[in-house]
C-alpha positions in Angstrom: 116.0 39.5 73.1 115.4 42.9 71.5 113.3 41.8 68.6 109.9 42.4 70.2 110.5 46.0 71.2 112.0 46.7 67.8 108.9 45.1 66.1 106.6 47.2 68.3 108.4 50.4 67.4 108.3 49.5 63.7 104.5 49.0 63.9 104.0 52.3 65.6 106.1 54.1 63.0 104.1 52.4 60.2 100.8 53.5 61.8 102.0 57.0 62.2 103.2 57.1 58.6 99.9 55.9 57.3 98.1 58.4 59.4 100.2 61.3 58.1 99.7 60.1 54.5 95.9 60.0 54.9 96.0 63.4 56.6 98.1 64.8 53.7 95.6 63.5 51.1 92.6 65.0 52.9 94.5 68.2 53.6 95.2 68.7 49.9 91.6 68.0 49.0 92.5 64.9 47.0 90.1 64.1 44.2 89.7 61.4 41.6 89.6 62.7 38.0 86.2 62.3 36.2 86.6 59.2 34.0 85.3 59.4 30.5 85.1 56.1 28.6 85.0 56.5 24.8 83.4 53.3 23.3 83.3 52.7 19.6 84.9 51.3 16.5 88.0 52.3 14.5 86.8 55.9 14.4 87.3 55.9 18.1 90.3 53.7 18.2 92.4 55.4 15.5 91.2 58.9 14.8 92.9 60.4 17.9 89.8 62.3 18.8 90.1 60.9 22.3 93.6 62.5 22.7 92.2 65.8 21.6 89.2 65.4 24.0 91.7 64.8 26.8 93.5 68.0 26.0 90.3 70.0 25.8 89.0 68.6 29.1 92.2 69.0 31.0 93.7 67.4 34.1 90.4 67.1 36.0 89.3 64.4 33.5 90.8 61.0 32.4 89.7 60.0 28.9 89.9 56.3 28.0 90.0 55.0 24.5 88.0 51.7 24.3 87.5 51.6 20.5 87.8 48.4 18.6 88.3 48.5 14.8 85.6 46.7 12.8 83.3 46.3 15.8 79.5 46.4 15.7 76.5 46.7 17.9 75.1 43.6 16.2 75.9 40.2 17.7 75.5 38.5 14.4 78.7 40.0 13.1 82.4 39.5 12.5 83.5 41.5 15.6 80.6 42.2 18.1 81.8 44.9 20.4 80.3 43.2 23.5 82.6 40.2 23.0 85.8 42.3 22.9 88.3 42.8 25.7 87.9 46.6 25.3 84.3 46.2 26.4 85.4 44.4 29.6 88.1 47.1 30.1 85.6 49.8 29.7 83.4 48.2 32.3 86.3 47.8 34.7 87.5 51.4 34.2 84.7 52.5 36.5 83.7 55.3 34.2 81.6 58.4 35.2 80.7 59.3 31.6 80.4 56.9 28.7 80.3 58.1 25.1 79.2 55.3 22.8 79.7 55.8 19.0 78.9 52.5 17.2 76.9 51.8 14.1 79.2 52.5 11.1 80.2 48.9 10.8 76.6 47.8 11.2 76.0 49.5 7.9 78.5 47.2 6.2 77.1 43.7 5.4 80.6 42.3 5.2 81.0 43.0 8.9 77.5 42.9 10.3 75.7 39.9 8.8 72.3 40.9 10.1 70.8 43.9 12.0 67.5 42.2 12.8 68.3 42.1 16.5 70.2 45.4 16.5 68.0 47.1 19.1 68.0 44.1 21.4 71.8 43.8 21.0 72.3 47.5 21.8 70.0 47.2 24.8 72.2 44.4 26.2 75.3 46.6 25.7 73.7 49.6 27.4 72.3 47.6 30.2 75.7 46.3 31.1 76.9 49.9 31.5 73.8 51.0 33.3 74.3 48.2 35.9 77.6 49.6 37.0 77.4 50.5 40.8 78.3 54.2 40.2 75.5 54.7 37.7 77.5 56.5 35.0 76.1 59.1 32.5 75.6 57.3 29.2 75.4 59.2 25.9 74.7 57.5 22.5 76.4 59.2 19.6 75.0 58.8 16.1 77.7 57.6 13.6 79.0 60.2 11.2 78.1 60.1 7.5 79.6 57.5 5.2 81.0 59.2 2.1 82.7 56.2 0.6 81.2 54.9 -2.6 83.7 52.1 -3.5 83.3 49.9 -0.5 80.6 47.8 1.3 79.9 50.7 3.7 76.4 51.9 2.8 75.3 55.4 3.9 71.7 54.8 2.8 71.5 51.8 5.0 73.1 53.8 7.8 70.5 56.6 7.5 67.4 54.4 6.9 68.1 51.6 9.3 71.0 51.9 11.7 70.5 55.5 12.9 66.7 55.2 13.3 67.2 52.0 15.4 69.9 53.7 17.4 67.7 56.6 18.2 64.8 54.3 18.9 66.7 52.4 21.6 67.9 55.6 23.1 64.3 56.8 23.4 63.2 53.5 24.9 66.0 53.6 27.5 65.7 57.4 28.1 69.3 58.1 27.1 70.6 61.3 25.5 71.9 61.3 22.0 74.3 63.4 20.0 73.5 63.8 16.3 77.1 63.6 15.0 75.8 62.7 11.6 74.3 66.2 11.2 77.3 67.9 12.8 79.4 66.7 9.9 76.9 67.8 7.3 78.3 67.6 3.8 82.0 67.7 4.8 83.3 64.8 2.8 86.6 66.6 3.0 86.8 65.7 6.7 87.3 62.1 5.9 90.4 60.4 4.7 88.7 57.5 2.8 85.0 58.4 3.1 84.7 56.5 6.4 87.5 57.4 8.7 87.9 61.1 9.8 91.1 62.9 9.0 92.6 65.4 11.4 89.9 68.0 10.8 87.3 65.4 11.3 88.7 64.1 14.6 89.0 67.7 15.8 85.3 68.2 15.1 84.4 65.0 17.0 86.5 66.0 19.9 84.9 69.5 20.1 81.4 67.9 19.9 82.3 65.4 22.6 83.7 68.3 24.7 80.5 70.2 24.5 78.6 67.0 25.4 80.7 66.3 28.5 80.3 69.9 29.6 76.6 69.8 29.2 76.5 66.7 31.5 78.6 68.5 34.1 76.4 71.5 34.0 73.2 69.5 34.6 72.2 69.0 38.3 71.9 65.4 39.5 
């Protein structure tokens, strides 16, 4: 007999509670952190530069690590980045800024079997991010130097083939680049094995990315 009145009272209380919650959020100037998606290979996944970047940027930002060890731009490869779950997760993270650092593994013929379609493959990857509804800022980051001499990684191939193609597609798609290769200079001591940055190397990447993010935020829309 009393169920309907009690139900009505419950609905009213729920509506009032929702209204108070919404008012509280607006009253406190609720905001969503700026989402930064770090896309890359093992240098992104394991160097901890993303953690350091999060610390540098602070609570107004949310840095996501979407690195995949061994991944490549090239589709004709052992681990094409575009086929990985991390790529899908990066897409679904609704990023505001995307920092893409791929190419080191494309300079390793044991991982990238061919780079003949490198630019087309990179364009496919970039277009997927460009098609996101919120139109994120996309930055292409040149791979750091390869100092290893006892592996299949080839710095000469990186310099003469991978990086020029990387910068060419950036020009074609009118996207900014960061010359991380030059930032490292001759600092072989910043790499644990000639390929993967040590603590000093990851700190340098983080500070470079920090400057990059700040430069984006300083630019008017």
